[in-house]
N, C-alpha and C positions, 0 to 999 in steps of 0.2 A: 342402632341404640348401645348403651354399654349395659351388660346382664347382670352387673354386679353391683349396681344403686346409683342414684339419680347422681346428675351433674349437673352443677347448675343451682338455683333457688328451686322455690317448694313448685309443687307440678298438682294438678286436681287432676283429678277421674284414674285413680290409682299409679300403675306404674306406666301412663300414657303419656307421652312429654307430644309437645303440640304438634306436630309434624305425623305421630303416628295416631297423634288422637283426632285431626280432622279425617285421614282415611280410615278412620275407623268409622266416624259419624254417616262419609260421605257412604259407606257400607252400611252404613242400619239403615239413612236411608232408603235405599236400591229395593231395602229388598224391606222396605216397608212400614217402619219403627222410626216410629215420633224420637226427636233427637233429642228433644227432652227428656225427658221417657226414660232412652236410656242413659243418660248424662248422670241422670238420678240415679239409676240401677250400682254405674258401677261409683258411686259415690258413696252408697251404702253398702257395696261390699266391701267398698275400699278402706271404708272408716273401721279402728281397733274399738272396742270398747265404747257403749253408748253411756251417757253419762247419767246418774245416779242419783233420782228424787225419793226422800223418805219419807213417808207420813205419819208420825206417831203424835202421840196422846192419851190421856186416860182411860180404859175402857167405856166405852160404850159412848162414846161422842160423835160417831158414825164415819170413823176413817173409812172403814172397807165400802160405803156408801162415797163418797168420796173421790175413790179408787173405781169405782166402780164409775160413774162421772166421768174423772179422768181418761178416761180407758175406752170409755164408749161405749161398754158394753157388762151385763151383769157378770162378772167373775166373782170375784171376791163374798166371801160366805160373811149374809146380814142377818140377823137376829137382833130385833128387840128383847136382850142384855144384852149383859157385860159379860166380856171376856169369849166370846166366839171364836175371834182369831186369837191365834194361839203362837201357827210360827212367823216365820217371812215368806213372805209369799211376792213374788215380783212378775211383773206385766209389763209390757213393751206398752209403749203411748207415744201419742205425736199428734204436738198445737203451733197448728199456724206453720205444719210443716219443717217443724224439728221434731225430733226425733230423739226418744230416750226411756229411762227403764223407770219402773214407778214401784216400792219395796210398799208393803202395806204389811201391818205391825199389828202384833198384840197390844194390850193394853200398859201404858207404864206407871204403876206401884212402889209409891218408897216405902223402906223398909217392909216388905211382906219377904215373906219364907213359903217355900214351897212352888206349885205351880205358880204363884204368881210373880215367887223369884226369877225362876227362869223366864216368865213374857218379861218383866224387866230388861233380864240381862240381855237375851235377843237386841229387845231395844234399842238399847244402849249399845249395843251391837250393828245394828242397823246407821242411826248416827255416825257412829265411826266412816261406817263405810259410803256413805251417802257422801256426793257432790254437795249438796242442795237440802233445806228441808223445808215441811210442811209440818207446822205445829194446829194440831187439830185442838182448839177450845168450844165449849159447850154454853154457847155468847150469851141463853135462858138463862146458867147455872151460872156463870161468872165464870172468876178466876179462885181455885181451891187451891188451897196449900197444897195439893198434892202436880196442880200447875205447874204453882214456881219453886217446888224441887225439880219438876221437866226443864223450867228455865237454866238452871241451874249448871244441868246436863248440859243444854245447847249452849253453854257460855263458855264451859271448859269446852269444848269438842271445835270451837271458836267459825263450823262449817256458818252458811246463812241460811235464813230461816226464813220462811212465807208465815207471819203469823194468818191461820185461817178462823175468824169466828163464825161456829158453824150451829147451823137451827135458827137461820133467821130466815124468817116464811117472807117478812113483809117490811113496811119501812117503820112499823111502830118498834118492832125488832134495833133497830139500827142505832137503834141509845144506846141497849144494852153492850153492842159490839163496842161503845167506844169508851166502855170503861174498862176493854183490854190492853187501853195502851197502860193501863199500870202497871204490865206484865217488861216493861220496855223492850221491849222486841222490836218496837219499831208501829205502823197503822196496821190497825185490824179488817182485815180485810172481810165484809159480809158475807154469809154464801148460804144458799142452802143445798148442803149438798142433794136432798132427797126432789127436787125441784128441780134444782140449776139454776138458779137465783145468785148473780153476781160469778157465779164459777170461771167464768173467759177474763171477769179483769183478774183473779185470781191469781189463773194460769200464766196471764201478760206479765205478770210480776216472776211468778217461777222461773220464763225464760228470761228472763231478766237475768237476775242472780245465776243461775243454771249454766255452767258451763257450755262449748260448743263442742260436736260433739270433738272426736280426737283426729286429726289430720291420720291422713293412709298410716299407716307403719309401715311400709314397702322406708330402706335405710340402714344408717348405725344405728347397733345395738345402748341400747339405755350404758351406759356407762357404770363400770366396779366389775365385781363377782358376779357371775351368772347364779341366779335363785333357783334352789333346788328346794321342792317341800316333797318330804319326807312323810306318805299317805298309810294308811290301812285298817284295818279294824283291830279294836284295843289287843292288847299281849302278842301283837305278832313280830314285835322287836325294831321297833324304828330306833327308839332311844336307846337299844344297844348297839346297834346301825351309828347313830351320829357318834357317840366316844367309841369307838371304835374305827371309824376315820379321821374322827379325833386325837384317834388316839389317850387318848385320858376318858377319867370317867367324868363328865361336865353337864349330868340327866339323870337326874335318880332314873334307876333303876328295878322293878316292883317283882315280884309273880303276881300283883294285887294286878290287873287290871284298872284303864285308866288313870296313873301313879302319875301322867304328866296336862296338866288344866290346857295353858298358856303353851303357845308356839314358842319356841327358842333356839334364836337367832344365831347359828354357828359361824365363823368366817373359819374356813379345816382347808388346809393346806391337802390335794388328791391329785397324785398322777404331774405332780410338777406344777399345778398348777392354783390359785385359788378362790374358792367355792362360796357362794355363802348358802348354808343346811337352812331351814325353817322344820323341824323334829314339832310333830303335829300331836295331838291330845287323839285318839285312837279314836272315827268315828262307829258309833252303836249302832244298832242295827233301828231299832224308830224307840228310839230315849224315851222313857220314862219323863211324862210331863210335869212329876214332883219331881225327880232329878236334877237341879236347876246347874250345878256344875260343870254335870256330866252335857249337858244340854250347852250350854254357855260355850265347854271344849267343842264340841261338834260347829257351831257357826265359827269360832276361832279357826276350827281347817277349812271350814268354806272362806273363809278370809286370806288364810294362805296357800292353798289354790288359785285364787284371784290375784295376789303379787309377785309369784313364781311365774318362772317360764320352763322350768319339765315340771312335772312329777314324776317322784319314782314311789310306785306304788309296792306294798310290801306284800306275798302270801305267803302263809305257812304253811308250806307242803306237806305237812306233818296230820294236815284233816284239809278236808275238802271242799273243793272252792262253791263258797257258798252266793247266795244272793244278793249280800251285805259286801261280796268281796267288789261282783259287778259293780253291786251301784257305786263303791268309789269308784272304777275304773271309767264308768260313767258319767258320774261325777268329774272326775280329768278332762276326758275330751268335751263333755259341755263348755267344761269352761275355757276350751281352745288352746289347749297348755301340752306342747309338748310333752310324749309318755314313756316308761322306761318300766319296764313290769321285772319284778326283783323277789324271787321264789326263795324266799327265807329256808333258815335250821336244814337245807337240804344234805349238811351230814348226818342230819337222821336217817336217811329216804335207807328201806332196801330195796330189792331188787321188785317184790310183788306193789309196795306202793309207789314206789317208780313207775310202772305198767298201768296204773290207774291213773295215775298224777295224770299221766300223758296222755290217757282216753281223755279225762276232762279237761285240759284243756285246749283241745279238739274240739272241745264239744261245747264247752258254756260263755269259752275265750275266742269265740271264734272272728268277734266283730272288732278283734286288735291282732288279730294277726300282724300286720304291718309295727308294732311296738318290737322294740330291742324288748333282747330276754336274756338277764341274769341270772345264773345261780348259785348260790351265796349261804352265806353263817353270819350273821352279822356276832355268833356267838364264837369264832374261833379265825375269824375273821379270812374263812375263804374266800376264793375267788372274788374279794373283791376293789383287787387292782384290776376288774373288769367293768367296775361301775363306771369308770369315766371313760373311754371310747365306745360304749353306750350311751351315757347319757352325751354325748358331742355329736354319734348319728343321729341322736332326736334333736337339738337340735337346729341340726347340719337340713334337716328335712322341714324343719316348723321355717326356715328362715329362705327357706328353697324358692324359686322363681323361675317360671316359667315365660321367656318372650314372645306376646302375639303371635308374631308369624311362625314360629316352631307353634305354639297351640293347634294356631290355625287350620296347619298340613298333620297333625296331627289328628284332631278331627276330621279332617272332612277324609283320611285313609280311612276314620271308624266307621263314619257316616255310607262311605261304600264298601268297606269287605263286612259290617255287621249292622246293617239298616233298622232302623225300630221296628215290630214289629206293628202290622197293619191291622187298625181297629177302626173295627167299624166302617170297614171302606174307606180310611185315611192312614196314610204313614205318616206321620209326624218325624220333622225333621231336624238335627240341628246348623242352625246357617254360618254364627260363627260364635267365637268367643271373647272374653281374654282374661290373665289375672288379675282381680281388680285390691288384692293384698297378699299379704302373706302376714305368719305367726301372732296364728297359721293358716295356711294356703286356701285364701279365699276365691274361685270361681267364679265367673258370669257371664254364663252360657247364653243364647237365644237363637230361639226356636220354632217352628213353622205350626208347633202347636202340644200341647200337653205331654211329657214326656216322663213314663211309668215310674215308679221307683225302684224296678227292678232293672229300668235302662240308666236313670241317676246312676245306681249301684256300681252297673256293669264298666261307664268311665269313666266311672271314680278306681274300680279294681284295677283298668290301660292306662289312667293317670301314674296311678305306683309305680307300674309294670316301666314303663316308657323313659319315665323323669324321677324316679328314688321315693324321696316323700317319707321314706322311712321314720318312722315317733314320730306319725306327726298324721290330726287329722287334720280334713280336710272338708271343706265347705262348699257346696257345689248350689248357687238358686239359680233358678232358670225362668227366663224372662220370656213370654208365649207374645207374637206377632199379633195384636188382635186386626179383626178384616175391619177396614174401612172402607170399603164401597167405590172401591178406586183400583186403578188398573195400574201394574209397577210398570 
């Protein structure tokens, strides 16, 4: 099998070709796994990001109740007063065998200031970032001026919309739902999110308009320059760095933190190559809800991470590494992006601060030891030439693939030299595994019993030692063989 990429047409189940897949399934069956479950596990791990469904509407129309109904558990905060949900909250859901993400948003109000403005801004962002939208309207109240304003927003966005006429608790309420045809968004789906009435039919329509989960992410990178998100807390020097690598003043730089509001995409020549840099607004600690512009800026930063391939996280070495810095790094890792840590203002360090900084890095950033590190000065341009090799290293790790044969030989060596600890008289072992996706690398391990978190981390460390993966998070999922009451 060609280790560098696919040959021929589309392949199912991650990296496995037909012959290898047949052998893999035979092994799975011998070890007592259901072949259908194995195939599902490989497909899930091999897929890229799940399609996103945004649930929007004005305050107190039952959005969070509907989200709880869709995901099948009570997680979204529900209270009988408007405005309880302020942040966008994302959950994973499944319907009719298809997985997708659901984004619960705050209520959308037009022409509002302060906290309501920030809620409206993040709802607009949710629509922009979604693949499809469920627009929730209170059928008992009917279409309001605010609902009409949402319709205009949705038309501008051009996303598929499913109109949910909520609070239809019985046949008498269905007449109210029919009046919502006037919104011009097609058929209103009468639903009682509280009691579950009509939600199945509405979800069937959601699946019809929602794109399938994207195919496995092996293969050629997308065309055009590689995309890099510059992220970090406010006033850490992101705009200064972009100006320096671009060789001109393209972005406003000011001592006042938070000057940048929207990401600014800049095509930059650096190290003999073209790169698309996205300068993002600083992520604040816990944005005050009344500061609508800053709140929106933090959401735009999240969007920049979603669009990027590499996150360059800037840290200000003149200040202690903060919880905020760690949260930003975690956001990049959770988004599955390649990661480079750029320690800015290095030219300001004295020996004492350098000593304490190294201790802080060892203590606070141990979880991302695998990320390439560059010590730079955005102000003077010091060591910026080292940024490109670090980015290229991180991208190479992000795209690395390990053939199934090599991976299983490696897993066999681990099982022999460092078996899982015995727990409750049992010793679970990894039976076999495969890499089901890349960007970032995603592995599925099949085991005879539950693997403790510490042992999973040990496997990740050994994977990095053996195969590289510098500059990239690694995702490992474990499938445990169920007892089937039969002898193998």
